[in-house]
Residue, then its C-alpha position, 0 to 999 in steps of 0.5 A: m971682656r968689660q972693656a970690649v963690651l963698654e968701648l967696641g959694643a961687643r954683642r957675642v963673646q967667645h968663652g966668656v965663662r970667667a965672667v962669672e968671677d965679677e958680678a958686675t961683668l955678669r950683670l953687664l952681659a945679661e943687660r946688653g944681652v951679650c951671648c957667649d959661646v961656651a966650649l966645654t971640652s976646651n974649657r976642660f982641656l985647657t983647664v979653665y975648669r978641671d971639673l965640669s961639675a964646677h963650670p959655670l955654664r948654669r950659673l950664666m944662664a941663671a944670671g940671664v947671659p944668653v949663651t950657646l954651645s961652641t967647639d972651639d977647635p974640634p980636631f985639636f980637642g977631638t969633640d964636635l957640636t954633638r959631643e958638646y951638647e951630650l956634655a952639657h946634658e950629661a955632666l952638667g944636667l941641662s934638660l932638653a928644653e934648656l938645650w933647645q934654648i941655648n940651640l935657639n940662642g945660635l940662631r938668634y945671636g948667629l952671623a947670618e943675614t937678619g932674614v935668614r935667621r928669622r926665618l930659621m928661628r920661626e922653623f926651629e920654634a915651631a919644631g920645638a913647639a911640636l916637641g912640646l918645648 
């Protein structure tokens, strides 16, 4: 992962949860604002983390690494994005505000054109403000 960031200029990494095993990599991701797309169900089924209570999503967030929730391969793992958010809330205890920020990261680091992303982010932030987030 370090090589992808340093040599290729990666700005977004699929999964990336093992970054917590190396403090220098964790700092690099945070300093460069490299977003990690985290797939809880995939991580559990592939035994990256057998128990979601040990999953490092909160540690990535605490280190300042931007994260999103992802599904990896929905048909294979029998999940969808709604279920991933439910798992993050129920198994990891993420609050509505934290989940809102993760969703906002999806827009911020998305692959849509910049103008489209900015417009959607403004709309999303306005909706969040209306909800008190």
